[in-house]
C-alpha positions in Angstrom: -24.5 -7.6 11.4 -21.9 -5.3 10.5 -22.9 -1.7 9.9 -20.8 0.6 6.5 -20.0 3.6 8.2 -17.7 5.0 5.7 -15.6 4.5 2.1 -13.1 6.6 0.5 -10.9 5.4 -2.6 -7.5 7.0 -3.8 -6.6 5.7 -7.8 -3.1 7.1 -8.7 -3.1 5.3 -11.6 -5.7 3.9 -13.6 -3.4 1.2 -16.0 0.0 0.0 -16.7 2.4 1.9 -17.3 1.2 4.8 -16.6 3.7 5.8 -14.1 7.1 4.7 -13.4 8.3 5.4 -10.1 11.7 3.9 -9.2 11.4 2.4 -5.4 14.2 3.5 -3.1 16.6 1.8 -1.7 16.1 0.8 2.1 15.4 3.2 4.5 14.4 5.2 2.2 10.8 5.4 1.2 8.9 6.3 -0.6 4.6 7.2 -1.1 2.1 6.0 -3.2 -1.2 6.7 -2.2 -3.0 7.8 1.1 -6.8 8.6 1.9 -8.5 9.7 4.8 -11.5 7.8 6.9 -13.8 9.0 9.5 -14.9 7.5 12.4 -18.1 8.4 14.1 -18.1 9.0 17.9 -21.1 6.0 18.9 -18.2 4.1 17.0 -15.0 4.3 18.1 -13.4 1.5 19.0 -15.8 -0.8 17.8 -15.1 -0.7 14.3 -13.0 -2.9 12.2 -11.2 -0.5 9.4 -10.7 -2.7 5.9 -7.6 -1.8 4.1 -7.2 -3.5 -0.1 -4.2 -2.0 -1.7 -3.5 -2.5 -5.3 0.1 -1.9 -7.1 1.0 -2.5 -10.7 5.3 -3.1 -10.0 7.9 -3.9 -12.2 11.9 -5.4 -11.4 14.4 -3.5 -13.7 16.7 -5.9 -15.6 20.3 -4.8 -14.1 24.2 -6.4 -14.2 23.7 -7.3 -11.2 21.2 -9.6 -8.6 18.2 -8.7 -10.5 15.7 -10.1 -7.6 14.5 -6.7 -5.3 12.3 -7.4 -2.2 9.2 -4.8 -2.2 8.6 -4.1 1.2 4.9 -2.3 1.6 4.8 -0.3 5.0 0.8 0.5 5.7 0.6 3.7 8.1 -2.5 5.3 10.3 -1.5 8.8 11.0 1.8 8.7 12.4 1.7 5.0 13.4 3.1 2.2 11.2 0.1 -0.6 11.1 1.4 -3.3 8.9 4.1 -3.7 6.4 4.9 -6.7 4.1 7.1 -7.9 1.3 6.9 -8.4 -2.0 10.1 -10.7 -4.2 10.2 -10.2 -7.7 12.6 -10.7 -10.2 13.7 -8.9 -13.1 14.8 -11.8 -15.6 11.5 -14.4 -16.8 9.3 -12.7 -14.9 9.4 -9.3 -14.0 5.7 -7.8 -14.1 3.9 -8.0 -10.6 0.6 -6.6 -9.4 1.2 -7.1 -5.7 -2.3 -6.8 -3.8 -3.2 -7.1 0.0 -5.2 -6.0 2.4 -4.6 -4.9 5.8 -7.9 -5.3 9.0 -6.9 -2.3 11.4 -9.2 -2.8 14.5 -10.9 -0.6 17.3 -10.0 2.7 15.8 -10.3 6.1 17.5 -12.7 8.2 16.8 -12.0 11.2 14.6 -10.7 11.0 11.3 -7.7 9.3 10.3 -5.5 9.3 7.4 -4.2 6.5 5.9 -1.0 6.3 4.2 0.8 3.3 1.6 4.5 3.5 1.2 7.1 1.3 -0.3 10.9 0.5 -0.8 13.5 -1.5 -1.6 15.5 -3.6 0.4 18.2 -4.9 -2.0 21.0 -2.4 -2.9 22.3 -2.9 -6.8 18.7 -3.3 -8.2 16.4 -1.4 -9.7 12.4 -1.8 -9.2 9.3 0.2 -10.4 5.6 0.9 -9.5 3.8 1.5 -12.8 0.5 0.8 -12.4 -2.0 0.4 -11.8 -2.2 1.6 -8.5 -5.2 2.3 -6.4 -6.3 1.5 -2.3 -10.0 2.0 -0.7 -11.0 1.8 3.3 -14.3 0.8 4.5 -15.1 1.2 7.7 -17.9 -1.0 9.2 -19.2 -1.2 12.5 -19.1 -4.0 14.5 
């Protein structure tokens, strides 16, 4: 049975429209949240880190193509470990709750920082992170 060895959360925003962070056009990106975990030496390279993130987003109507795809990236320390794209559109349905899970396997012992970034893949479009924003990390020995 897996054993929980560390847990952490970061909640930068608790409600929709609490923030209005314009998502930069790639290759620029912006950090949305960051948190740290600690892996004990006896569990090094025999663990799983489960990350769960939720970000409220909206596509902002403009006079051009209104479909900004959002690229979410996750880094452990300085190494990218995950990325995924969420399509959006600003016409009929322009509010989104983007939730994803990342599993990081066999993380080395010590303190690690996880950072969550976003960027807009389509020039001439506008998207914002509007909240809520929350991330969690659970470290399990297996």
